[in-house]
Backbone as CSV, one residue per row, in Angstrom:
resi,resn,N_x,N_y,N_z,CA_x,CA_y,CA_z,C_x,C_y,C_z
1,MET,-16.436,49.915,17.300,-15.902,51.476,17.628,-15.739,50.397,19.194
2,SER,-14.769,50.170,19.823,-14.622,49.993,21.053,-14.888,50.756,22.209
3,GLN,-15.104,50.388,22.974,-15.831,51.530,24.343,-14.430,51.794,24.748
4,ALA,-14.362,53.190,25.293,-13.589,53.372,26.304,-13.477,53.446,27.601
5,LEU,-12.444,53.503,27.844,-11.952,53.078,28.958,-12.817,53.497,30.289
6,ASP,-13.607,53.181,31.224,-14.666,54.157,32.250,-12.894,53.757,33.659
7,HIS,-12.585,54.804,33.436,-11.441,54.367,35.451,-12.315,54.442,36.667
8,GLY,-13.342,55.230,36.264,-13.750,54.612,37.838,-14.794,53.001,38.242
9,VAL,-14.313,52.089,36.379,-15.029,50.827,37.058,-13.149,50.506,37.459
10,LEU,-12.687,50.821,36.728,-11.306,50.358,36.243,-10.527,50.785,37.392
11,ASN,-10.343,51.482,38.872,-10.454,51.387,40.293,-11.086,50.470,40.969
12,VAL,-11.786,50.467,41.036,-12.814,49.463,41.423,-11.709,47.892,41.524
13,PRO,-11.577,47.355,42.723,-11.199,45.611,42.803,-11.134,44.760,42.165
14,LEU,-10.462,44.109,41.751,-11.307,42.826,41.252,-12.436,42.380,41.461
15,ALA,-12.008,41.586,43.443,-12.920,41.307,43.967,-14.646,42.085,44.359
16,LYS,-14.731,43.273,43.968,-15.417,43.707,44.657,-16.408,44.535,43.145
17,ARG,-15.647,43.689,41.501,-16.588,44.127,40.497,-17.470,42.682,40.321
18,GLY,-17.453,41.775,40.714,-18.423,40.663,40.832,-17.535,39.196,40.110
19,ASN,-17.629,38.327,40.766,-17.297,36.733,40.371,-17.059,36.505,38.604
20,ILE,-16.011,37.057,37.913,-16.363,36.264,36.232,-15.970,35.465,36.516
21,ASP,-15.487,34.698,37.187,-15.360,33.022,36.771,-16.085,32.247,37.063
22,ALA,-17.543,32.905,37.944,-18.918,32.577,38.413,-19.778,32.778,36.741
23,GLN,-19.622,34.101,36.159,-20.263,34.591,35.185,-20.316,33.594,34.098
24,ILE,-18.514,33.490,33.951,-18.202,32.448,32.825,-18.632,31.329,33.073
25,ASP,-18.503,30.635,33.817,-19.610,29.369,34.340,-20.824,29.062,33.715
26,ALA,-21.838,30.451,33.844,-23.363,30.642,33.909,-23.540,30.442,32.327
27,TYR,-22.661,31.541,32.016,-22.839,31.281,30.596,-22.353,29.945,29.515
28,LYS,-21.217,28.993,29.988,-21.172,28.135,29.346,-21.827,27.159,30.047
29,ARG,-22.718,26.339,30.618,-23.712,25.827,30.964,-25.192,26.190,30.626
30,GLU,-25.393,27.412,29.861,-26.125,27.725,29.581,-26.146,27.526,27.894
31,GLN,-24.413,27.984,27.145,-24.470,27.326,25.515,-24.647,25.640,25.715
32,ALA,-24.154,25.221,26.848,-24.307,23.679,26.793,-26.231,23.089,26.615
33,LEU,-26.564,24.224,27.133,-28.301,23.404,27.736,-29.105,23.760,26.499
34,MET,-28.498,25.035,25.235,-29.332,25.231,24.293,-28.323,24.307,23.347
35,ALA,-27.427,24.099,23.097,-26.827,22.763,22.158,-27.950,21.384,22.564
36,LYS,-27.637,21.648,23.863,-28.367,19.793,24.011,-29.728,20.099,23.586
37,GLU,-30.307,21.051,23.331,-31.853,20.899,22.927,-31.868,20.620,21.430
38,GLN,-30.704,21.519,20.703,-30.659,21.459,19.480,-30.237,19.868,18.768
39,ARG,-29.700,19.248,19.753,-29.222,18.049,19.641,-30.868,17.468,19.493
40,ARG,-31.109,17.920,20.568,-32.286,16.224,20.842,-33.921,17.540,20.073
41,ALA,-33.635,18.611,18.993,-34.002,18.939,18.416,-34.325,18.310,16.843
42,ALA,-32.514,18.157,17.116,-31.917,17.357,15.509,-32.762,15.957,15.022
43,ALA,-32.588,15.936,16.400,-32.613,13.978,15.980,-33.933,13.446,16.336
44,VAL,-35.319,14.433,16.858,-36.557,14.131,16.661,-36.966,14.531,15.206
45,GLN,-36.527,15.329,14.519,-36.214,15.470,13.375,-36.136,14.575,12.248
46,LEU,-34.477,13.823,12.689,-34.459,13.134,11.846,-35.030,11.223,11.973
47,LYS,-35.748,11.237,12.889,-36.810,10.297,12.996,-37.618,10.228,12.351
48,ALA,-38.054,11.737,12.474,-38.678,11.940,11.588,-39.112,11.748,9.847
49,ASP,-37.681,12.135,9.849,-37.472,12.236,8.073,-36.945,10.789,7.528
50,LYS,-36.566,9.976,8.506,-36.066,8.715,8.187,-37.601,7.887,8.093
51,ALA,-38.657,7.974,8.663,-39.856,7.069,9.047,-40.555,7.534,7.198
52,GLU,-40.835,8.452,7.211,-41.028,9.237,6.031,-39.910,8.536,4.656
53,ALA,-38.916,8.851,4.483,-38.048,7.916,3.483,-38.628,6.789,3.177
54,LYS,-38.816,6.063,4.471,-38.956,4.210,4.562,-40.043,4.580,3.330
55,LEU,-41.668,5.260,3.841,-42.686,5.031,2.979,-42.418,5.550,2.167
56,ILE,-40.971,6.566,1.219,-40.976,7.005,-0.166,-40.342,5.542,-0.463
57,PHE,-39.448,4.871,-0.296,-38.716,3.535,-0.601,-39.587,2.813,-1.112
58,GLU,-40.606,2.531,0.872,-41.335,1.222,0.280,-42.751,1.340,-1.437
59,ALA,-43.298,2.825,-1.384,-43.976,3.381,-2.842,-42.748,3.460,-4.005
60,ILE,-41.626,3.220,-4.276,-40.896,3.464,-4.831,-40.646,1.676,-5.410
61,LEU,-40.926,1.083,-4.341,-40.678,-0.483,-4.556,-42.193,-1.033,-5.304
62,GLN,-43.174,-0.796,-4.736,-44.775,-1.011,-5.129,-44.247,-0.287,-6.820
63,HIS,-43.400,-0.390,-7.769,-43.529,0.235,-8.926,-42.502,0.383,-9.442
64,PRO,-42.587,-1.158,-9.319,-41.355,-2.055,-10.746,-41.464,-1.015,-12.234
65,THR,-41.900,-0.563,-12.260,-41.792,-0.572,-13.736,-41.343,1.364,-13.846
66,LEU,-41.598,2.046,-12.543,-40.682,3.686,-12.628,-39.549,3.152,-11.744
67,LEU,-38.790,1.594,-11.049,-37.712,1.890,-11.054,-36.488,1.638,-12.341
68,THR,-37.463,0.436,-12.774,-36.658,0.258,-14.547,-36.471,1.572,-15.480
69,GLU,-37.670,2.466,-15.713,-37.403,3.378,-16.020,-36.094,4.637,-16.174
70,LYS,-36.141,4.370,-14.606,-35.357,5.687,-13.880,-33.911,4.940,-13.733
71,ALA,-33.316,3.416,-13.725,-32.304,2.585,-14.139,-31.837,3.221,-15.387
72,ALA,-32.248,3.364,-16.095,-32.017,3.445,-16.965,-32.141,4.657,-17.999
73,LYS,-32.600,5.843,-17.022,-32.271,7.478,-17.592,-31.151,7.357,-16.669
74,HIS,-30.766,6.999,-16.107,-29.496,7.306,-15.292,-28.686,5.965,-15.805
75,GLY,-29.248,5.637,-16.566,-27.540,4.428,-16.740,-26.837,3.432,-16.266
76,THR,-27.372,2.900,-14.863,-27.266,2.110,-14.116,-28.481,1.014,-13.748
77,THR,-28.098,-0.036,-12.650,-29.085,-1.519,-12.730,-29.873,-0.583,-12.075
78,VAL,-31.149,-1.969,-12.054,-32.217,-1.533,-11.015,-31.985,-1.970,-9.601
79,VAL,-31.019,-3.338,-9.569,-30.329,-3.426,-8.854,-29.570,-2.445,-7.817
80,LYS,-28.039,-2.175,-8.882,-27.761,-1.332,-8.127,-28.599,1.173,-7.797
81,LEU,-29.925,0.855,-8.820,-30.315,2.060,-8.099,-31.150,1.516,-6.895
82,ARG,-31.858,0.681,-6.454,-32.486,0.372,-5.088,-31.523,0.359,-4.203
83,THR,-30.024,-0.241,-4.603,-29.836,0.196,-3.150,-29.384,1.182,-3.044
84,ILE,-28.732,2.025,-3.890,-28.369,3.977,-3.652,-29.508,4.277,-3.224
85,LEU,-31.238,3.979,-3.169,-32.180,4.848,-2.714,-32.490,3.882,-0.909
86,ARG,-31.418,2.290,-0.953,-32.020,1.540,0.458,-31.437,2.986,1.283
87,SER,-29.730,2.630,0.625,-28.931,3.883,1.920,-29.024,5.455,1.704
88,TRP,-30.303,5.913,1.015,-30.373,6.884,0.977,-31.708,6.968,1.786
89,THR,-32.385,5.983,2.251,-33.301,5.833,3.363,-32.488,6.008,4.698
90,THR,-31.089,5.338,5.366,-30.953,5.276,6.231,-30.093,6.935,5.943
91,TRP,-29.380,6.491,5.689,-28.391,7.521,5.632,-28.632,9.278,6.156
92,GLU,-29.143,9.436,4.108,-29.623,10.609,3.917,-31.136,10.936,3.598
93,PRO,-31.838,10.895,4.350,-33.192,10.408,4.068,-33.980,12.019,3.380
94,LYS,-32.995,12.771,3.456,-34.285,13.973,3.315,-33.801,13.867,1.590
95,ARG,-32.870,13.080,0.820,-33.112,12.915,-0.112,-34.025,12.185,-1.192
96,MET,-34.541,11.527,0.115,-35.388,10.567,-0.445,-36.984,11.659,-0.416
97,GLN,-37.411,12.683,-0.364,-37.832,13.483,-0.347,-37.839,14.156,-1.516
98,ILE,-36.560,14.617,-1.710,-36.519,15.091,-3.173,-36.370,14.522,-4.131
99,VAL,-35.941,12.596,-4.242,-36.895,12.108,-4.765,-38.106,11.891,-5.267
100,LYS,-39.155,12.096,-4.245,-40.467,12.032,-4.342,-41.036,12.559,-5.316
101,ARG,-39.911,14.442,-4.691,-40.205,15.116,-5.420,-40.726,15.260,-7.017
102,ASP,-39.386,14.388,-7.245,-39.343,14.597,-8.635,-40.003,13.513,-9.155
103,TRP,-39.909,12.202,-8.957,-40.547,11.140,-9.352,-41.551,11.420,-9.459
104,PHE,-42.443,11.757,-8.844,-43.698,11.478,-7.976,-44.555,12.705,-8.775
105,ALA,-44.008,13.844,-9.244,-44.812,14.977,-9.692,-45.254,14.186,-11.008
106,ALA,-46.809,14.958,-10.546,-47.209,14.700,-11.847,-46.996,14.027,-12.862
């Protein structure tokens, strides 16, 4: 539901109502700052995820029988599976956390 028009405010000249351009500029600065902080937080998280994914990948390489079993299960070769895992380590580190959970769960 929209607010009713306040004719008392409408009769005040624009110059005396406040500088709308300055308010818009301040809002844009605030939004840009928040977006910058979100990008920084995402970058820090991605860096941490990549470091963990690399450790998971190295742990998988220490278990060649596990790699062979999973390759056979998924109908691919060990080399292709290792290539996919290496790619995930670099570009999709969250997937490696899922791999860890599924492959190393009791």
